[in-house]
N, C-alpha and C positions, 0 to 999 in steps of 0.2 A: 775706676773700681779697683779695689785691692782683692787680690785672691785670698781667700779665707783658708785657714789651716783645716787639714782633714781630722773630722772627729768619728766616732762610731755611729752608725746608722741606728735609728730608734724603730722600734715596733709601733704599729698604729693600734689605737683602742679598738674595742668592739663596735662594730658598725651597725647601724639600723638603716632600714630602707629609707627613712625620711631624713637621713643625713645627706641625701644627694640633691644636686642641682642638675638641670638639663641644658646643654648647649647643643646646636646642630646647623645644618646647612640646608635642610629641605631635601636631604638624600640620605643622610645618616646622622646619628646623634651619639653624644657622649655623656656619662655621667660624672660629676665632680663632687667628691665628698667634702665635709666641713673641714677635713683635715688637710686640704688642698690636693688630694689625690684623684687622678682620673682612673677609676676602677673598672669601666666599661666602655668600650669603643669598638664599632665594627666597621671596617673600611672594605669597599668604598660604599656599600648600601645598608640600610637598616638590618637586612637579613643575612649579610656576609659574615663570615668567620669573624670572631673578635681577635683584636690583637692586644687588648687589654681585658682580662677576664678574672681579675681579683675579686671582683663582685660576687662571684661564685666559687671562690676558693681563697687563696692568700696572694701575697705579694709575688710569690714565684709563678703565679698564672698570668702576670703581666699588669703593670700600673704605671703611672707617671705622677709623681708627687712633686710639687714646688711649695715650699714653705719655710719659715725660719727654722734655725737649727736649735734654737732655744726650746728645749722641752716644756717649758713654762709658757710659751706663747698662747695667746688667745686670739679668736678671729670672731668676726661677724660679717655678713655678706648679704648682697641684694642684687637683683637685677637692675641695670639701668633702666629708667621708667620707659615702658611701652617697647622693650627690646628683650632678646635672648642673649644679651651681654652680660656676663656675671662678673660682679666685683666682689673680691674678699679682701677686708682689711685686716691685717695682723698687728698685734700689739705685743711688744716684747720689753723687757727692762731696759733696752739699749735704744729703742725706738720703735718705728711703725713704718709698714710698706703696704703697698696695694698690689693685689694680683688681678689682673683682668684675662678672663678666658672667654673665647668666642670661636666661631667657626664662620669665615667669609662665605658668601654665597659661591656656589661651586664655579671655579673657572676650569681650567684643564684638567686639573686634579683635586681631590678633597685635601683641605688644608685644616689644620687645628693651631691656633695662635694662643700663645701666653705672654702676657707683657707684666713686668714687675716695676712698679714706681716707688721710688723712696718718698715718703712722707716726712718723717722726723728721725732725728737721731742717726745711728748707722746699724744696720741689721744684718747679721750674717745670715745667708740663705743657702739652700741647696736644692738642685734638680736632681731627682733619681727616677731614672726611666729603665723599665724592664720590658722589652717587646717580646711577646710570646705568641706566635701565630697559631691559627686553628684553635681557638678558643683556649688559649693557655698551653697548649699542648707541645708546641714546636719552639725550640730555642734557635733563633735565627743565626745566620753568618753575619757579624758586624764588623765594619771596617770604616777608616776614615777616608773620604774620597772627595777631593777639590773642596775642602773646607766644610764638608758635611759629614755627619755619621749616618752611615747607610746600613739598614739590616734587610737581608733576603733570606726568604725561605720558600721554596716552591714556587707558586705563581705570585707570591707577594713580596712587595719591597716597601719599605718606609724610610724616608730620609729625614734627619734632624738638623736644622740649621740654626745658629744662634750666635750672638755676639758675646757669649760666655764660653770660656775653654771648656770642653767635653773631655773626660777620660773613662776608660773603662776599668771594672773591678767586679769579680764575682758575677760574671754574666750580667752586668747592668751597667749603665752609663751615666756619670755623674758630672754635675756643674757646680762647684762651690764658688761663691762670691759674696762680697759685701755691697751693700747698696745705701746711699744717703739721700736727702732732699734733692730734687733736680736730676737725680740720675735714674735711668732707664735700662732694663735688661729685657731682652726679647727672644723668643723661641717660635719657631715653626716647625710642626710635623706634617709632612707630606706623604701620601700614599701614591703609589703607580704600580702597574704591572711589572714584574720583575725581569721580564724580557725587553722592556723599553727603557731608553735612557731616562736618568732622573730629571724631572721636570723642574722648570725655575719656580721657586716658591715666591708667594706674594710678599711685597713689603709690609712686615708685620704692622709697623706703626700706621702706614698710610692705610691700611685696610680696615681698621677700626671705624673710621667715621661713615664710610659708605655701608658697611654692615648695620651699624646703629640706625643709620638712615632708612635702610631697606624695612626694618621692623616698626619704626615710628610711622612711616608713611603707611604701611600695610594696616596697622590697627586704627589710624585714623580714617580708613575707609568705612568703618563700622558704623551702622545706623546709630545716631545720637552718640558718637563715640564720646563726646566731651561729658555726657551725663551718666556713662556706664561706671559701675561699681569697680573697685580695683580687682575684686576677685573674678569679675566677669571677663574683665581685659586680659588678665593673666590666663585664664582658662582658654579664651579664643587664641591668644599667642602660643599656647601649648598644643592646641589642635593644629594649628597651621604648622607647627614645628613637626607633628608627627604625619605630615603629608610628603609623599615622595614626587617631587615637583615634576620630574620628567613625565610621568605617567598620569598624575592626579590621584593615585590611590593613597589611601589613609591607613597607617598601621595602628593596630589596637595599643601597642605599647613598643617601645624601643628595646626591650628586654626579654629574656627568656628565664624561666625556672626561678623566679622570685617566689617564695612560697607562700601558699594560701594558709598554711599552718606550719609555724616554725618546727622544723624537724620532721615534718610529714611529707608524703609523696605527691601532694597536689601541686605539682610543679610544672607549668606549660610554657611552651613557646609562642608569645604573642607579637612576634615581628612580622605579621603578615596582615592581608586586608579581608577582614570579615565583612561581608556584605551587610550584616546587621549594624555593626558598630559604624561603617562608613555612612550608611543611609542616616542613621540618627545623628551622626556628626554633621552631615551635609545639611539635614533639616535644621540643625541649630545655627550653621553657617548662614543659611538662607534668611532666617529670621532676623539676623544681624547685618543683612545686605551684601554678602559675599557672593555675588553672582558668577565671578570667574572661577572660583572653586567648584561651584555647582556644575558648570559647564564642563570643567576639566574632569569631574568625577563622573558625569553622565557618559562622557566619551570613554574614560576607562572602563565603565561597567560594560557598555557595548562591545568593546574589545575583548574584555575578560571572558564573558559569557557566550561570545558568539559561537554558533554551532548549534548542535541539538539540544533543546530544552532540557532533556532528561539527563544531560550531563551537567547540569547546574550544581556548582559546588557552593558550600556555605562561605569558603574563604579562598584566597588565592595569593599568589606572591604579589610584589609590589608593581611588577609590569603585566601581572595577568598569569603568572606561571600556575600550573594545575598540580604538579607533583610536589607535594611538602612532605615527603617522606620523613617519619619520626624515628630517631634513634636516641641512645642514651650516651653521655660522655662520662664515662666512669672515673677518668683522671681528675675530675672536677668534684670535689666534696659537697658543693652546693652552699647556697647562703646559710649561715648559721648551721650547717650541717644538714640542710634539707636536701635529701636525694630521692630519686635520681635527678639529674640535671638531664633536660631533654632538649634536643635540637630537632625542629621540624614539628608538624602536628598532625596526627592521625585523624583527629576531628574533621579534617577537610573531606574525608570519605562519608561522614554521617548524612543521614536524611533528617533535615531541620525544616519542617513545613513553614514555620513562622517566617522564613527569610523570603518567601514568595510575597507576603503582606508588606514586609518593611520595604522591598524594592518597589512594589506596585505604589505603596504610599508616597515615598519620597519622589518618585517621577510624576505622581500627581501633584505634588506640591511644587515641582519644578515647572511642570505645565501651567499651573496656576499663578506662577510668580512671573518675575521679569525675565527669566530666560525662555519662557514659552513653550510651545509644543514641539516635538521632533519626529517626523515621519519614522525615521530609523527607530527611535525610541519605542514608539507604539508597534512598530512591527515585532520587535523583540518582547515587548509585553504581551502581545497576542500569542506568541509562541510559548511564553511561560504559563499563560492561562490554559493553553490546550494541554500542557503537561500537568498543571496542577488537578485538572479534571480527572487525571488518572491516580493520583497520589494523596488527595487531601482527606480520604477516608481511612488512610493507613496510620498506624502508629509511628512515631518517629523518637529521635533522641532528644529533641527539644531545644529550647533556647540555652539550656546550661549543660549541653553536650554530654549527658550523662553517659557513663560507660557500662551502665547496667540494661536491663532489658528494655526494648522499646516500649512506649505508652501511648496513649491517646491523651497527650497533654493538653490542658485547657488553653493555654496560651498559644500554642501552634494552631489549634481550631480557631481562635479568635483571629489570629493573623490571617488564616485562610479566607476567614469571612472578610477582612479587611481587603484582601486582593480582589474578590469578587465584587464588593462593593465599590471599589475604585475603578475597576474595570467597567461596571456598568455605568457608573457616574460619568465616565469619560465620553461614552457614546450618548447618554442621556443629556448632558449638559454642554458638551464641546463638539459633539457631532462627529466623533472618531467612528471608524467602522467597526462593527462587531456584534456578536449575538447577545445584546444587552438583556433581552427578555430571559434567555436561560441563565446568564450569569446572575441576573437578580433573583431568579428562582433557586439557585443554589445557595445564593447569600441568605435568604429566608430560611432554607432548609437547615443551614449551619447554624443560624441564630437559634431557632427552635431547638435543635439537637444540643447546643452547649447549655442553653438554660434549663434543659431537662436533665443531661447527664453529668454536667460538671457543677451543679449547685446543691450544696448541703442545706437542706431546709430546716434541719435541727439547729444549726449554728449560724444559718443565714449568711452563708459565704460561698464564693465560688472555690472550688478545690483545685489542687495541682492537675489532676487527671480525671478522666471519666470514672466514676465508681470510686474514687479515692477519698479519704479523710484528710490527706495531707494537705497543707498550704503551701502556697509558691508566691513569692513577692511579685512575680511578673504579672500576676492578673490585677494588680494595682493599675496598670495601663488600660483597662477595659474603658473608663470614661475618657482617657486622652484620644483613643482611637475612634471613639464615636459609637461604640457597640452598644452602649446603654447611656443614658443622661447621667450627668454626675449627681443628681438628687434622687436617682432611683434607690429604693430601700435595700436593694440586693448589692449596689455599689457601696452605700454607706455601712452596710452590715460587712461586707468584705474587708474595708478599711479598718473597722473596729476588730475583726478578728485577727488580722495581721498584726495590728498594735498589740494585741492581747497575746498571741502564740508565737509570732516571729520575730518580736522585737526585744532586744536586751538594752535597757537604758536609752531607749529611743532609737538604736541603731538596728536595721533590718536585716535578718538573714535571707539568703534565697529560699531555703527550705530547711528543714530539720535533718541534718545528715544522719542522726540516729534512728530516724523513723523511714528514710527514703533510700532505697537501694540504688545508689549511683555508680556502683561498680568500684569504689574506692573506700579505704578505711580512712579514719581519722576525721576530726572536724575541720572547721575552716572559720575565718573571720566574717564579720558582717560585710556584705557587698555595698559599697557606697552608692551605687547608682540605685540600689533598691531603697535605701533611705531617702535619697532624692526623689524617686517615684511616690513615696508616701508623702512627702512634703508637697508634691504636685497634687495628689489625690486630696488632700487636706484643703488645698487651696480650692480646687474644683468644686468641692462639696460645701464650701463656704466658711470651713474653719480656719479662716485667715490667720488668727493669731497663733494657733498651733504650727501652721505651715511656717510662718516667719521664724518661730521659735526654733523649729527643727533645721530649718535653713541656716540660721546664725550658728547653730551648734556644729554643723557639718563644715561650714567654712572655716570654723575656728580649728578644725582638724588639720587643716593645710600646714605644710612644713614652713620654715622660715623665709622661703623663697615662693610661697603660694602653690606648691605642687601636691597633687594626691595620688596615693596608689590606688589599686583595685579595691582593697578591702581595709577593715580597721578591726583591731582586736580590742574591744571595750574593756576587758578585764586587765590586759596587760598594758593597755593604752599605747599600741604600737601599730603602724601601718603593715600591711601585708599583701602580696601579690605584686603582679608586675608594676613597673613604675617608671614615668607617670603613665596613667592610665586614661585613654581617650574617653572610655566609658563614664569615669568619674567626672571628668572635666565637662562632657557634654551634659551630663546630668545637673551640673552645678548651673550652666548657662541656661539650660531649659527652665530649671526651676526658677532662676532669676525672672526669666520671661513670663512664666505662669504667675508669679506674684505680681508682676507688673500688670499683667493682664486682667487679675483680679480686682484691681483698683477701679473704683467708680469713673465711668468716663473714659476708660482706656480703649484706645483703638485697637489693640492687639486682640486677637481672637485665640482662644484656647483650643487649637486643632491637633490633630495627630502630631505627636512628637513635638 
């Protein structure tokens, strides 16, 4: 390879959330842009401070770009089938190259590997890396050491090893080279604690095959894997990628503060394990045969919420940490100028009664599945039920974590009903110990109360809260959890009302922000999982054609590598919110499951989630 002459660096075009792809190693993840730039990476865990934070700022906040130096170069990309190995192919006037990005499964330290392969002609390439620790705030001390570039600041150290010569300029590290067919260049970025020796990096080229093999073997374990649609396969792989393997916890997303409204303040940190998100994700995993993940998550749950049931939180850190203090990072301007950028999440301190139902429901599903009952899990469940006795009648912040006044949210009460129903059923059907008659009586009391206090007879729909006229997409789950049969007129009326009042071009909003006081200004996009819930409800009430059409419309929103954010703006046709979002991908796989279950003769049963 010949060393290319130096030319001025170029600026990158405006970014969109959907411009990114995900790579990861089951402990952390990176986002790779269509321009070849890694703009987000937290080492060594999902919730660690980012060393590349250009996603929430600019290049000066840290990024790593490998791409042709030809400003007119074009690219297309894809994942290798059934993997999280990303391939980007670049075409220029002088030739074409392939860049392969992946993270090997964790060894002694986290590694990120980038391989450049010549395809045709000769292409001038550049690697530009700006390491900025502590979410783009700290410029590290960079030096050459034993053939590596090593960057150190405080507790963090990152080393770069490559077969390309690296040089420093303007607080960045560059590697310029030309590549032709049959030639390969490689780069390995490795993190380690700054007080420890630099670890030996993996062989970049040799680590590709085992990484690819891990992912293809994992997806092959899915039930009927050969018959799964591509979008289901990709969503399952994404859910797996959001799993923190050492503990079994599942993060809601690998990012923080990607905006729910461009330029607005609805920017939250999703790099934690919500009980709600994780239980729904595990239910989806169980439906496709992933019992190992269910075992690991149940063990994570038992550890995370061990102690007094009254201390139950709605979310935890990836290994069960309870203190997720929220602060703002004023040095980051935010994605597309959306501020503030928030680190941590104060919603961990909220009361959300629906969580009890979701936990009880997924543990019931686990009990009735191949992983079977657990005495420890049942002891925990009994403790949760004792505490639920004291709080179910209270108002709460609800599933959407409103920062306005607490209310008697309908979905929270429905999920309290689910908790009592599943607890009583465990005794009635499976012989577990517990006060089944009392639980069943409370269950019946809740059912009557909800049908009286949360139903608008004038519009024939369930509302967001007791005595409210506002609607809430979460009540679409009423038939899924078994609160009412799908053919009940009140269920059908609710589906019709939400289509009429909460939908924009078929995309469903959580609620109307201009009529509901959620403690924040500005609007937001349509939550994708709410639209998937609508498709589920349509399938359950027998409107299969509508359900399939909506599902197809939602699947078409995925970006070029099959990923979904939290929300979608149907007006500006852009993704919004943290990315990729577990909620959206589990919504996709569950809707695919429900549509399959709706087919005549299907053995699948449309149960909770």
